[in-house]
C-alpha positions as CSV (number, residue, x, y, z in Angstrom):
1,M,5.6,-10.6,-28.7
2,L,2.0,-9.5,-27.7
3,K,2.7,-10.1,-24.0
4,I,6.0,-8.0,-24.3
5,L,3.8,-5.0,-25.8
6,I,1.4,-5.4,-22.9
7,L,4.1,-5.5,-20.2
8,L,5.5,-2.4,-21.8
9,S,2.1,-0.7,-21.8
10,I,1.8,-1.5,-18.0
11,T,5.1,0.0,-17.4
12,I,4.4,3.3,-19.2
13,L,1.1,3.6,-17.5
14,Q,2.6,3.1,-14.1
15,I,5.4,5.7,-14.8
16,S,2.7,8.1,-16.3
17,C,0.6,7.6,-13.0
18,R,3.5,8.4,-10.8
19,E,4.2,11.6,-12.7
20,Q,0.7,12.8,-13.0
21,G,-0.6,11.6,-9.6
22,D,-3.8,9.4,-9.1
23,M,-6.6,11.1,-11.2
24,S,-9.3,8.4,-10.3
25,T,-10.7,10.5,-7.4
26,I,-11.3,13.4,-9.5
27,N,-13.2,11.6,-12.3
28,S,-16.4,9.7,-11.9
29,Q,-14.9,7.0,-14.0
30,P,-11.6,5.2,-13.3
31,S,-8.5,6.4,-14.8
32,S,-7.0,4.3,-17.7
33,N,-4.5,2.9,-15.2
34,S,-6.7,2.2,-12.3
35,C,-6.7,-1.5,-12.8
36,L,-3.1,-1.5,-13.6
37,E,-1.6,0.9,-11.0
38,G,1.0,-0.7,-8.9
39,V,0.9,-4.0,-10.6
40,N,3.3,-6.7,-9.5
41,L,3.8,-9.0,-12.4
42,S,4.3,-12.0,-10.0
43,K,0.9,-11.1,-8.5
44,L,-1.4,-10.5,-11.5
45,E,-4.1,-12.4,-9.8
46,I,-4.4,-9.6,-7.3
47,A,-4.6,-6.8,-10.0
48,L,-7.3,-8.7,-11.6
49,E,-9.2,-8.8,-8.4
50,N,-8.7,-5.0,-8.3
51,C,-9.9,-4.5,-11.9
52,N,-13.0,-6.8,-11.1
53,K,-14.0,-4.5,-8.2
54,I,-13.5,-1.4,-10.5
55,I,-15.6,-3.0,-13.4
56,K,-18.3,-4.0,-10.8
57,K,-18.5,-0.4,-9.7
58,Y,-18.1,1.1,-13.4
59,P,-19.6,-1.7,-15.7
60,N,-19.5,0.5,-18.7
61,S,-15.8,1.7,-18.3
62,A,-14.1,0.8,-21.5
63,L,-10.8,2.2,-19.7
64,A,-11.3,-0.6,-17.1
65,L,-12.3,-3.2,-19.6
66,N,-9.3,-2.6,-21.8
67,A,-7.0,-2.7,-18.6
68,R,-8.5,-6.0,-17.5
69,S,-8.0,-7.4,-21.0
70,M,-4.3,-6.9,-20.8
71,L,-4.4,-8.6,-17.5
72,F,-6.3,-11.5,-19.0
73,I,-3.6,-11.8,-21.8
74,L,-0.8,-11.9,-19.5
75,L,-2.8,-14.6,-17.7
76,D,-3.2,-16.6,-20.8
77,E,-7.0,-16.1,-20.7
78,D,-7.2,-14.9,-24.3
79,D,-10.9,-15.7,-24.6
80,L,-11.7,-13.6,-21.5
81,A,-9.6,-10.7,-22.8
82,C,-11.5,-10.9,-26.1
83,K,-14.9,-10.6,-24.3
84,D,-13.7,-7.5,-22.6
85,I,-12.5,-6.0,-25.8
86,E,-15.8,-6.8,-27.5
87,K,-17.8,-5.2,-24.6
88,G,-15.5,-2.2,-25.1
89,I,-16.0,-2.0,-28.7
90,S,-19.7,-2.4,-28.0
91,L,-19.6,0.7,-25.8
92,I,-17.7,2.7,-28.5
93,K,-20.4,1.8,-31.1
94,N,-23.2,2.9,-28.7
95,K,-21.4,5.9,-28.0
96,T,-21.6,5.4,-24.2
97,I,-17.9,6.3,-23.7
98,T,-16.0,9.7,-24.5
99,N,-13.9,10.2,-27.5
100,D,-10.7,8.9,-26.1
101,R,-8.9,8.3,-29.5
102,L,-6.2,6.3,-27.9
103,L,-8.6,4.0,-26.0
104,I,-10.6,3.6,-29.3
105,H,-7.4,2.7,-31.3
106,E,-6.2,0.2,-28.6
107,L,-9.6,-1.6,-28.5
108,K,-10.0,-1.7,-32.2
109,T,-6.4,-3.2,-32.7
110,R,-7.0,-5.8,-30.0
111,H,-10.3,-6.6,-31.5
112,K,-8.6,-7.3,-34.9
113,N,-6.2,-9.5,-33.0
114,C,-9.0,-11.4,-31.4
115,I,-10.7,-12.0,-34.8
116,Q,-7.4,-13.1,-36.2
117,S,-6.8,-15.6,-33.3
118,R,-10.3,-17.0,-33.8
119,T,-9.9,-17.6,-37.4
120,I,-6.6,-19.3,-36.8
121,S,-8.0,-21.6,-34.1
122,E,-11.0,-22.4,-36.3
123,N,-8.5,-23.5,-39.1
124,D,-6.5,-25.7,-37.0
């Protein structure tokens, strides 16, 4: 179910990007869909490489970390996804990102899922 929601999120971001144009050249931080722009679901590794480059350039971008976490989930790399989510949460707590309420909500929701998954794994 989570993967279906991630795929839907990526599709919506791609449609939004096409309608609004690419804003990443205007802002100093990557846009929320920079990592996911033009994602081909049969070539997720290429999208991951793109995200890695963006995160290397903008290591404190919770937007890019959030997007990369979605790719990790689709690649069945839940532990790596949770690491990105936890770093994004840390950036929120340290107030190093803007007040993007949707991003904050997404990170907090995914963080709860990470905690729940760890708890289930520990009890198995």
